[in-house]
N, C-alpha and C positions, 0 to 999 in steps of 0.2 A: 848945668853944658846942654841938657834940653830941657824942653818943656815941652809937656804932653796934655793934650783934651780929649776926653774921654766923651763918647755920645753912645746914642742906641741902645740905652735903656728904655724901660717902661714897665706899662702895667702887662701881664699874661697870665692866660691861666695855666691851672698844673695839670703836667704832659706838653706844654706845647713849647715852644721855638722864640732865642733872641737871639741876635748876633751883636754883640758889640763893636765898638771899635775906637781904638787910641793913636793921633794921629801927633806924630811929635816934631817939633821944630828943632834943624839943627843938622851941621856939615855931615856930623859924622856919629847915624842912627845906626848903622850894620856895626858898630866898634859897641853896644851897649848889649848884652843881656835883656830881654824885657820879662815882664810880668807880669799876672791878675792875680790880688789878691780882693777880699772883701771884706766890710765891716757890717753887722745888724745892731741895733740899737742894745747896749747894755754888754757883749760881747766884742771880744777882741779883735783885733783885724787878723783874719786867717789866709792862709797860703792859700792857690786856686791853682795856677798853673806859671810854666814858664818855656821857654822857648829859648835858644841860643842865637848865637849873633848871625850865620846863616842861615839858621831857620831850620838846620837838620838835625838837631836833638828838641825832643821835649819832655816836659818833666808833670803832672799832673797829683795836685792832693787826692787821697783814696776817697775821698766825699764826691768829686764829680770825674772820678775816672772813667771813661765808657762813655760820659754824658757829654760832657766838655770838649774843645778842639781848640785851641791857640794856634794861630799862626802870623805871617810878616809877610808883606810886600816893601822890603827894601828900598825897591826904587820908587815906590810912592812914601816913604816913612810913615808906614802904618803897621801897626797890629790888632789882633782880632781877638774876639773870642766868642768862637760859637757852643752856646748851649741848646741843648737838646733836652725832652723829656724833663722840663724842668719841675722844682718839686719847690712846694710853700717855702720850706727848710732852704732854698738859694737863695729867698728873699733878703736883699742885704744892698749897700751900697761898693758899688766895684770901681776899685782903685787900677789905676795901668801906672807897672814902674817899670825902671829903670838902673842897671846896674851893673859893673865891672866883673866877672870872672861868672865860673858855674860850680861853687862851693857853696850850702848853707844857702839852696833857695828858697827854703821857707820861712828863714829870717827876716824882719822886716827891715830891721835896723842896716843889712846890707844890699840892699838898696836908697839910689840916691838922688833919685829923681821920683818927684809924685804925680799925678793929677790930683783933681779934684773930685775924681769921683763921679759916677751914676749910677742912679736908683734902680734897682733893680724888685719888682711887684709881684710874687706868685702867689696869685689866689687861688682857691681850695675849691 
């Protein structure tokens, strides 16, 4: 029901910042809980952050808490991931995802729609 396209990935030095964007196509963007996941080569897809439909609630993986911030602009059908104090361990393909509901936020299969991902590489 919703198509997602990520952008903003790239190469950044450790300690730097990057902002990822996710553009959603659809009439009911504000009906979806939005999330960010990431996947490094040889590793399973990992939950990063989620934001409620109205943007009033946020939930973060322990690995990024305090460094990353998720936000959304429902008027523009956009969700963002601001990444600060980046570390080489943050290197991965980052995926935007959409779902209904605010339970089991870290579970991949709870999300119904996925973007194709954007590469983030953090050099040391």
